[in-house]
C-alpha positions, -999 to 999 in steps of 0.1 A, spaced: 138 101 -286 138 65 -299 176 64 -297 175 77 -261 151 49 -251 174 24 -268 204 37 -250 185 37 -216 173 2 -222 209 -9 -230 222 8 -198 195 -9 -178 204 -43 -193 241 -38 -186 233 -28 -151 211 -58 -146 239 -80 -161 264 -66 -136 238 -71 -108 232 -106 -118 269 -114 -118 272 -98 -84 242 -116 -71 256 -149 -85 289 -143 -67 272 -134 -35 249 -165 -37 280 -187 -44 298 -173 -14 267 -178 8 264 -214 -4 301 -220 4 296 -205 39 266 -228 45 286 -258 33 316 -250 56 293 -241 85 275 -274 81 308 -293 82 317 -274 113 285 -284 130 291 -320 121 323 -318 140 308 -301 170 323 -267 162 294 -243 166 316 -212 172 336 -220 140 303 -224 121 291 -190 134 323 -172 123 321 -188 89 284 -182 84 281 -146 97 316 -132 94 327 -151 63 360 -161 79 368 -189 55 402 -195 71 382 -216 96 378 -242 68 411 -259 75 406 -259 112 371 -273 108 383 -302 86 407 -313 114 380 -322 139 363 -356 142 328 -360 127 299 -358 150 289 -394 142 323 -405 152 321 -386 185 287 -400 192 300 -435 185 330 -430 208 306 -415 235 282 -445 234 307 -473 228 337 -458 246 371 -449 231 377 -464 197 401 -493 194 437 -485 186 434 -498 150 399 -486 142 411 -463 115 427 -493 97 393 -511 99 376 -481 84 401 -476 57 398 -513 47 360 -509 46 356 -541 67 328 -543 92 334 -579 104 356 -609 99 356 -646 108 378 -652 138 396 -685 145 413 -692 178 438 -721 178 457 -738 205 495 -740 203 493 -774 186 470 -760 159 436 -773 170 407 -750 167 394 -739 201 369 -713 190 353 -700 158 337 -666 160 317 -654 130 312 -616 125 339 -606 149 342 -568 148 369 -543 159 348 -536 191 344 -573 200 356 -574 237 384 -598 244 367 -608 276 337 -621 256 360 -643 236 376 -655 269 342 -664 283 334 -686 252 368 -703 254 362 -710 291 329 -726 282 346 -747 255 375 -758 277 358 -773 308 353 -740 327 389 -731 329 397 -702 353 396 -668 337 432 -659 348 445 -690 330 433 -679 296 457 -660 274 450 -649 239 480 -639 218 489 -623 185 524 -635 178 543 -627 211 518 -601 222 493 -611 250 459 -595 246 445 -578 277 411 -591 287 398 -555 291 407 -545 255 389 -548 221 399 -571 192 406 -539 172 433 -529 196 455 -557 183 442 -568 149 432 -550 117 421 -567 84 433 -558 49 408 -550 21 404 -586 10 409 -603 43 379 -622 57 395 -644 84 419 -636 112 435 -659 139 445 -657 175 465 -682 196 452 -696 229 475 -705 257 465 -721 290 486 -710 319 494 -731 350 474 -720 379 452 -710 396 463 -675 405 449 -678 441 439 -708 463 418 -702 494 414 -719 528 392 -712 558 411 -718 590 378 -730 606 374 -757 580 342 -743 567 333 -741 530 351 -715 509 357 -712 472 372 -688 446 346 -683 418 332 -659 392 316 -627 405 280 -634 413 252 -617 395 225 -595 411 202 -617 431 226 -645 438 237 -657 472 266 -641 492 275 -671 514 273 -709 514 254 -710 547 230 -681 544 202 -670 521 215 -634 519 215 -620 484 234 -594 465 211 -565 455 240 -549 436 276 -558 428 288 -522 427 321 -517 409 330 -553 411 309 -563 382 327 -540 358 360 -559 355 361 -592 336 392 -603 356 375 -599 390 368 -630 411 348 -636 442 356 -657 473 324 -673 484 326 -680 522 306 -692 552 291 -664 572 295 -684 605 332 -674 603 320 -640 615 328 -651 651 365 -652 644 384 -628 666 402 -598 650 436 -612 661 431 -646 646 434 -657 610 400 -664 594 409 -671 558 443 -678 541 450 -669 505 480 -685 486 488 -661 458 509 -673 428 508 -642 406 503 -604 411 467 -597 421 447 -570 440 426 -581 469 395 -561 479 377 -563 512 341 -550 511 328 -543 546 291 -542 555 292 -508 572 314 -482 589 308 -500 622 320 -532 606 353 -515 597 359 -505 633 360 -541 643 389 -547 619 407 -514 621 438 -526 639 449 -552 614 438 -531 584 462 -504 595 490 -528 604 486 -546 571 488 -514 550 453 -518 535 442 -487 516 407 -473 511 394 -480 476 373 -459 453 355 -489 440 318 -488 445 305 -511 473 281 -540 469 247 -539 484 234 -570 501 206 -583 522 211 -596 558 203 -593 594 203 -575 618 209 -542 600 206 -550 563 206 -540 535 243 -535 538 268 -513 519 301 -503 534 337 -492 528 360 -510 504 397 -516 511 424 -529 487 459 -543 488 482 -553 459 499 -587 465 528 -601 444 529 -637 456 530 -657 488 506 -661 518 480 -635 526 462 -640 559 428 -623 563 418 -618 600 384 -619 616 363 -590 626 341 -606 654 311 -586 642 275 -596 644 268 -580 610 287 -608 594 319 -614 575 333 -590 550 332 -598 513 364 -606 495 371 -600 458 403 -606 438 413 -589 406 435 -616 390 446 -593 362 450 -559 378 470 -544 349 446 -553 322 
């Protein structure tokens, strides 16, 4: 009887040992599933995580590893598409560098500490304009070798540091300009300037204000033509303003209402002006303000562009010029 108990105990121990091994393998497999499923969730792959976790389809591992991390996706969602050379910045482990901008003769024009891959080029352009007597935005060119940097791009689209690099350089070129000069045929005040901010005046001779700049505030290369609203009496068959264009631009006309467009429809059609998807400004004014109306656009290479009157009591239309339409 004692021998039988010993044999039974031995059998039970062997069975438990096999069970423990089996449990260990199952637990290991379960941990592996959780690990792969977690990586899948970090890459926004919930369906792949479900197949790995519940079905044990480990062939999803390779597919999961090919997707971008959730944090990377969130960064791209919040900050926009990553710069072209962002991977090189990440591989170098460099967060920021000291940036030096030099003129063609070697003088330092701008020193920017803690420049990052997502530093906007147009921010650098703004600082250079402030340092060089308010130079027009279209006359500022930043270069890497023979490559001209687009104002709408990021620093990381053109430059990437090495592991031990702490300083990078750009070259500043001042173009001959300006891209556009303007003239009012009535002799009233008119000027090409930076796009106003919300709350600033629309005209030289009125207190009307912009409540919103719509889509015109979104492009660093956009300029505004400040005019005199008394030009609103100009007939639709007479030149109101004349633009002398020296380089390719896109001119936008922002009317105050649908009715305002009717007053200029004949020359808009004859001049091949096209409706634009750009969001309209919103402005104060009388008698029917606040105003917000259709936007028309026209690409101009160079030469003379005459803008005609609309003879409308609501006022003149607003004129914006994108001096770097391809940026």
